[in-house]
N, C-alpha and C positions, 0 to 999 in steps of 0.2 A: 595563667598563673601557675607557677611551679615552686615547690618548696621541699627542701630536704630535712630529714629528721632520722633518728635512729630508734631501734627497738631491740630489747633483749628477748630471746626466746629459749626455752629449755626443751631440748629433745629428749624423749624417754626411750631408753632401750627396750626392745621387746623381751630380751632376757639379759641378766647380768653379763657383762662382757669382759673376760679376763685378759689382762695384759701383765707385763712384768712389773708394772707400777701399781698393780691392784686391780680390783674389780670395779668397773664402771656401770652405774645404773642410769645416770643422766648425763648429759653434756650441753654446755651453753654455747650458743651462737648469738652474735649480735648482727643486726641488719641495718645497713645504710639504705634509706628508703627516699626516692625521689618522686613525690606526687606531682603529676602533670596532667591537667584536665584533658589534654589532647591524646593522652595515652590510654589504651583500653585497661591496662593494669600498670601500677607504678613500676619503675625501674628499681632494680635491687642490687645490692652487693653484700655478700655474707662475710662477716669477720668471725672465723670459726676458731674456737679456743679449746685446747685439750689441757686439762688440769695437770700440772707437773711436767709438762712437756713444752707448751707454747712459751716462748720467751718474753712475751708482751708484759710490761710492768702493770699489774692489775690495779695498784693503787691509784694510777693516773689514767687507766684505760677509758673510763666513761667521760672524763673531762676532755680527753683528746678527740673523742667522738663528738663532743659538743663543739670543739673547735673546727673540726672537719665540716660539720653541718653548718656552722656559722659561715665558714669560707664558701661553701657551696651556695649559700643563700645571700652572699655579698655582704654579710654583716662582720666579716673578718677578712682583712686584706691578705694576710699571710697564712698559707697552709702550714700546719705544724710539720716538724721533721718526723717522718714515719719510720725511719731506719730501725728504731728499736721496737716498732709495732708492725711486724710482718703480716699479721692477720688483718689489721686495718688497712695496711698498703694493699692487700689483696681485695679487700671489700671496696675500697675507693676505685681501684683500677677497673674492677668488673662492674661497679655501678656506672662509671663513666662510659663503658663500652655498652652497657644496657641502655643509657640515655641516648647515646648515638643510634641505638637499635629501636628507640621509641618504646622501650619496655617489653619488646617481644622475646627477650632472653636469647635471641639468635646473635650471639656476639661475633661469631666467626662464620659466615655463611659458607657452606661447603656441601659436598655430597652426603656428609653426615647429617647435617641439620635438614637436608632434602629427604632424608630417609633412604637413600641409595646405598649407602655403605655404613658398616659398623667397625668396631675395634675389638680386638682380642683382649680379654681381661684375665687375670688369675683368680681363682676362688680362694677366699680367705678363711682359714680354720682358726678359731679363737682358742685361747688356752683354757684348760679345764682338766678334769680327770680323764683317765685313759678312754673309758667308754664314750664320754662325750666327744672327745677329739675324733675318735674312730668313727663315730656316727656322722660327724660333720663331713669327714673325708669322703665316706660312702655317699652322702647326700650330694657333694659337689661333683663327684664323678658320675652319678646318676644324671645329674642335671646337664652333663656334657662337657665339664671342664677338663682340659688336658694339661693345665698348669695350676697347681695347688700351692698356696703358701701357708705355712704353719708358724704360728708364733711360738717360740720355745723360751726356755729360761725361767719359768715360773714354777714348774714342777720338777720332780726328780729326773736328772739327766738320763739315768738308765732307762726309765719309763719312756722318755721321749725317744730314745734310740729304739725301744721296742716297738713304738708306734710307727717309726720310719720302716723298720724291718717288717712289720705287718703290711704296710703299703706296698712295698716292694714284692713281698711273697704273693699278695693277693692280686696286684694289678700290673706287676712287671715294670719295666722301664719306660713304657709308653706314657706314663704320667710324669710331667716335668714338676720337680719339687723345689720349691724355695723355701728357705727358713729365715726367720727374723729373731735374733736373739735380744734386740733392744739393749745392748751393752751389758748383758747379764754375766758374762764370762770374766773371770780374773785374768790379769796378764800372765800369771803363772800357769794357769790351766788351759789357756785359750788354744794354743797350738795342738796340744794333746786332743782336745775336744774337736778340733777341725779335722784332725786326722780320723778320728772315729766317725765323724759325720760324713766324711768324704766316701766311706765304704758304701754309702747308700746312693751314689751317683746323683748328687744334688746339683741343681743349676747354680746356686749361690747361697751365701749367708749374709744377712744385713747385720751390720754393727755388732760384731762379736764381742768387743770390749767397750768400756765406757768411753764417751767422746772426750776430746782434749788431751789425749795421749798420742800425739802425732808420731813420735819416734817409735813407740811400741807398735802402733798400728802400721807403720811403714814396714817394720821388721816382719810383721804378720803377712802383710800383702806381698812381700817379696818371697817368702817360702811356703806360703799357704798351698795345701793340696786342693783347696775349694775356693772358687772365686769370691771375693769379698766385695760388698756393696756398702758404701758409706750412706748413712741416713741421718741420725741425730748429729753426727760429726759436722754436718753443714749448718745446723741451727745456730744462730747468733753470729755467723761470720759474715759481716756486712760489706766490707771493702773489697772491691775487685782485686786489688793486688794481694790481700791476705787470702782470698779464695784461690787465686792462682798459686800462691806459695803452698798452701794446704795441698792442693792436687799434686803439685810437683814434688812435695815431700813424701806424701803417703803413697801415691801411685796406686790407687785402688783399681780393681778391675771394672767397677761400676760405681755410679752415684745414683741416688734415688731423689727425686725432686718433689717436694710437697709445697705448693705455692703458698698455702697459709702459713707455713713455718719458715719459708726460705725467701721472704721478701716480695711476695706476690708473683704476678705473671712476669713483671720486668725482672725481678730477682732470679726467678727461674730461667728466663732467657739468658741472663748473664752467665749463670751456671752451665747452661747447655753449650754456649759459645766457648767457655773455658775448657769444658770437657772434650769437646770436639777437637779443639787445638791440641789437646794433650793425648788424643787417641784413646780416651776413656769412654766406654758406653754408659748408657743411662736410660731410665724409664721414669714415668711420672705416676705419682700415687695420690690418691684423695687422703684426707686426714679427718675422717669422721664428720665431714660436712653434711648438711642437709642436701636435698636435691638441688637447691639454689646454687650452692658452691660447686657441687659435683657437676652440674651442667656446664659451668664455666670451665672447669678443669678439663672435662671430657672434650669440649669444643677446642680448647687450646691444644690439648695433646693430638687431636686428629690432624690439625693443620700442620703439625710437625712431621707428618707422614711416618709415624711410628709403625714398626712392623712386629715387635715382640710384645707379649701380653703386658698390659699396663695394669697398675694397682688400683683400678677404679671400681668402687662399690656401685650398687644400684639403689642405695637409699633404703634397702630392706631391713636395716637394723633397728629402725625406730618404729614406735606405734603411731606417732604424730608427725611424720614427715609430710611434705607437701606433694600431692599428686602432680606428675610432670609428664613431659613427652618421652623422657628416658625410660627405657625398658631392657630386659635381658632376654636374649634368644640363645639358649645354650650358653656358650662361653663368650658370647658377642654382646657388647653393649650397643644399643641402637637408639635412634631418636625417631619418634612419630610426629611429623610436622602437622598432622591434623588433630592432635590431641591438646587440649587447653591445659593450662596450669590451674591448680586449685590452691590459692593462697589465702583462703578465708581465715584460717586459724591464725596467720601472721598479721593479716591487715585489718582484721575486725577490732 
């Protein structure tokens, strides 16, 4: 006997985490759960939400989860249209993969899930005051990271430039630096700021101006001294023909894929195909998922044979994350096939 249901779970940050949209203390995820007496642990799919960023309509979110559960249980013949609910799309796709895997959470068997290979990831530095950001950078480098991503746009720009100058003076160009502006620059100031940032030999900048300004972003991408990666720009763009037109119009140097925000694994697959056709590079990033969602994204990324550092955390942000086979070895995320999941907090 098997049955589907869902559960809401609040993840607590170890320390308040600063973004351009404010400081996060907690984050909500919903989990689609498939209880099957033949499975050692239930199959799971995480529907991860970020307040102020996820496009899913919250007023109908839980009722759609009810419909999805009813459909899985054979009580509702039609699956609801999940185009407007990318996090539920992600949760359902990964739940179905885990059902096929009999709840083992090995969604894409590979040398990664066998523990033989890992993936390079970047170290993420959160926004905060200068001393806090500097200490995070030092910590990441001491852990062995050679690619560090800094969120910028929330504190004084000159202070952020001084932090970049500090990194280059202390650690040289051996450290690859990515920055993420989360759309914080105005269209009037963006190019000048990109020129100033480019003095620090950066790998790329994510979303320098607010999304939805295709022509302005296209102009920036054409003349930028610093490679631009689209991030928020991809959110809410569902139709393949519109996605193709976006890439053809803006012609970014990179796109960044967040399955929980961009239509699940299938939506990310579509973006990858379109980017490859257009000669645009890409990488995959988690979006504050618990280790359940992170596990799915990491396995998906690995089977894409990625070579550059991916934006995959290791679940270390939260006090109440679920113990999993994922772990960090320097700047490499790895999977221990002999380690069991601890999901008691979610399933009790």
